[in-house]
N, C-alpha and C positions, 0 to 999 in steps of 0.2 A: 397644389400641396404634396409633397410625398407622404406615402402611409409609413408611419412609425413601425419599427421592427419589434415586434412581439416578444422575441426571443430573450430572456434574462441572460445576463452577464452573472457569471458564479465564479466566485474566489474560492481557492482551495484552502487547506489548514495548514498550519505551520508544522514543521518536522518534528517528529517525537525521537529524538536521538540524544545520545552523549558519546563521549570519546571511547567508551568500551562497546560500541557497537560493532559487531561482526557481521552481522547479516541486515542488510536495508530493504525492506520489502517496499516496492514501488507501484501503487496503483496509477491510474489514468488522472481522473478526476472525481473526488468524492461525490456519490449520490445524493439526492435531496433529501433522504432521510438523515445522513451523516453531516449535511451541511446545516439543516435545522437543529440538529442536536450539537453541532459543534463538537464531533467525535468521530474518529475513524470507525468504519464499518458498522455504524449504528443500526442498518436496516436488520430487523428481527430475523430475517431468513438469509442473511449473507452468511456464508460459511467460514469466515476469516477466523472467528473466535473458537469455533469447534475445532477447527482445523489445527489452530495454535494449541489448543487445550489437549488435543491428540499427540502432537508433536512434542510439546513440553512437559505433558503428563501433570498438568496443573488445572485448577479449576478459574474460569472466568465470569462467574457470576458475582461478581465485584463492581465497585464503581469505576468510572472511567480513570481516573488518576491512578488507582491500585492496577487497572488491566495495564495501562503504560508502563508502570513502575516495573510490574512482573514480566513483562516483554524486555524491558532495559537490563533487567537482573539476569535475564537469559540471553542477553548480547543481541536482541533484535530490536531494530527501528522501523519506524515508518514514515512515508511520505508520498509524495506524487509527483509524476513527471510534467503535470500540467498546473500551472498556477493560477491562470484564469481562463476561461472561455466562455462563449455564448453556448447554451445547451437548454432546449426546451425538454423538462423530465430528465432522467438520469441515465438513459442508454449512451453509451460512447458514440454509438452510429449518427447521434444527433449533436455532435459537438462540432462547432464552428468558431472561427476566428481563435485559434488555440495561442496562447501564450505560455510557452513552456518554462518552467522552474530552472535555475540553472544547477543542473546535477555536479557538474566539476567543482563549483565554488563549495556545494555541501560535503563531497566526497572528501575534499583536500582537508576538511576539517576532522575526518573520521580516521584515525591513525590504525585503529585494530580493524577495519573492515576487511573482510576477506570476500564476501559474495552480496551480490545483489539479486534478489527475486523480483522479477517483473509478475505482477498480478493480472495477468491477461494479455491478450495479442495487442491490444491498443497501447497499452503500457510500454511492453516491448518496441513496439514500431518507433515509438517517439523517443524512448529512453536508450535505447540500444547506441544509437549514433553518438551519443553524449558520453559513453562509458570510456574510461582510459584502460590501458593495457594493465594486465596483472590483477584484475578482480574478477572473480568467476561470475557470470551472468547466466541466470536460469530463467526460462520463461516458463512459468507455471499456468494452470487453468484459472480462469477467473472465478473468484469466490463469490462472485455477483449470483443473486438468485435468478438472473436473465440467462445465465451460463448453466442449463440444465443438466451437466454432469452430476452423477450420484455423489453424495457426500463421501462415501467410502471411496469413491475413485478418485476424488479431489484430495483427500488425505494421503492415498497411497502416492499420488503425482508430487504432492507438497513434501513427503519424506526426503525426495532429493536435496532439502536443505540440512537434513540431520548431521553430515559431516561437519557444518560449521555452527551449529546451536551450541552455545555455551553453557553450562551447569550455572546455577546461582552463584553470583559474586559475593554473596553475604552482605549487599547493602542494607 
């Protein structure tokens, strides 16, 4: 009798986008804390929200729907390159049997999109081959707590997004 594989299959989150998104941030697959909360970048030590607070000059000590609305008001959307995969824990190095999200299908519905920011090397490795011409692609340091670059250095690297960040649209 075969031994069952104990590695759980994990399903990603839906995209947070609207037709005004100018910058799409693509992660790999949410970690366990985010999947448990059903919220992007929910691990308390993930640097994503502090980075966005610094870049957009807003506070993110608000609930998830307000966080997403604030990002969208600044032209920033969220999604992941992986829709489903097997993974023990939260590390990208443990990803197996990866099923990619269809980036071209989503990008086709984002007429204002000008830049895609890959949140880490895994997202870039899997997402870059799906990118169409004419959209800037930036590979940024992972915001994960497993990527031990100092927060100040992560913020500085993520400042590469500033040319595409929109002021609030008055929503």
